[in-house]
C-alpha positions as CSV (number, residue, x, y, z in Angstrom):
1,M,96.3,132.7,151.2
2,L,99.6,134.3,152.5
3,V,101.9,132.6,154.7
4,K,105.1,133.5,156.2
5,T,106.8,132.0,159.1
6,K,107.4,133.7,162.6
7,S,110.9,134.0,162.4
8,F,113.7,133.3,159.5
9,S,115.1,130.3,161.6
10,F,113.9,127.6,163.8
11,I,115.6,125.5,166.2
12,D,112.9,122.5,167.2
13,K,109.5,124.8,166.9
14,L,108.3,126.4,163.8
15,T,105.6,129.0,163.8
16,I,103.6,129.5,160.7
17,E,101.0,132.9,160.3
18,L,98.6,132.6,158.0
19,E,96.5,135.1,156.5
20,E,93.6,135.6,154.1
21,T,92.6,131.5,154.8
22,T,89.2,129.8,154.6
23,Q,87.9,127.2,157.3
24,G,88.9,124.1,156.5
25,P,92.1,121.4,156.6
26,L,95.5,123.2,155.9
27,H,98.2,120.3,154.8
28,V,101.8,121.4,155.5
29,V,105.0,119.8,154.1
30,L,108.7,120.3,155.0
31,K,111.0,119.6,152.4
32,S,114.5,119.8,152.3
33,E,117.0,121.6,149.6
34,D,116.7,118.5,147.8
35,G,113.1,118.2,147.7
36,K,112.4,115.5,150.0
37,I,109.7,115.5,152.4
38,C,110.9,115.4,156.1
39,C,107.6,115.7,157.5
40,K,104.3,116.6,157.5
41,T,101.3,117.7,159.6
42,E,97.4,118.7,158.6
43,K,95.8,121.2,160.6
44,K,92.0,122.4,160.7
45,I,91.8,126.2,160.7
46,S,89.2,128.8,160.7
47,N,88.5,131.6,158.4
48,G,91.0,134.9,158.5
49,N,94.4,134.4,160.5
50,S,95.6,131.5,162.0
51,L,98.6,130.7,163.6
52,I,100.6,127.3,163.8
53,N,102.9,126.2,165.9
54,W,104.9,123.2,164.6
55,E,106.5,121.5,167.8
56,G,109.1,117.7,167.6
57,L,111.5,119.2,164.6
58,D,114.3,118.9,167.1
59,E,115.2,115.7,164.9
60,L,115.7,117.4,161.7
61,P,119.3,118.0,160.6
62,Y,120.5,121.8,160.3
63,G,119.9,123.4,157.0
64,V,117.8,125.0,154.5
65,Y,114.0,124.0,154.1
66,T,110.9,124.8,152.1
67,V,107.6,124.7,153.8
68,E,104.7,124.0,151.5
69,C,101.0,125.0,152.9
70,S,97.9,124.3,150.7
71,Q,94.4,124.5,150.7
72,G,92.4,123.6,148.2
73,H,93.8,124.5,144.8
74,D,96.2,127.2,147.0
75,T,100.0,126.2,147.5
76,V,102.4,128.7,149.2
77,K,105.7,127.9,149.7
78,V,108.2,129.7,152.2
79,K,111.8,128.9,152.6
80,T,113.5,128.5,156.3
81,V,116.6,127.5,158.0
82,K,117.0,124.9,160.6
83,R,119.7,126.2,162.8
84,I,121.9,125.3,165.9
């Protein structure tokens, strides 16, 4: 599974691009710099490439975050920045 964010930073919505996925649930966790879970979601995705739009993130404080996407035994981490 390959994961990247559509852009390096976000304001209130985070777009995640997925490649080489398998059909089934995808668990996505957003963690702060100190490793605390800020929010999480689960999406059903299909084989191949998928796009996830995660909205409602405007209440998060500004800073650096880690997006963790996991499906089965596969976990990928990507850094992103919440900005003004």
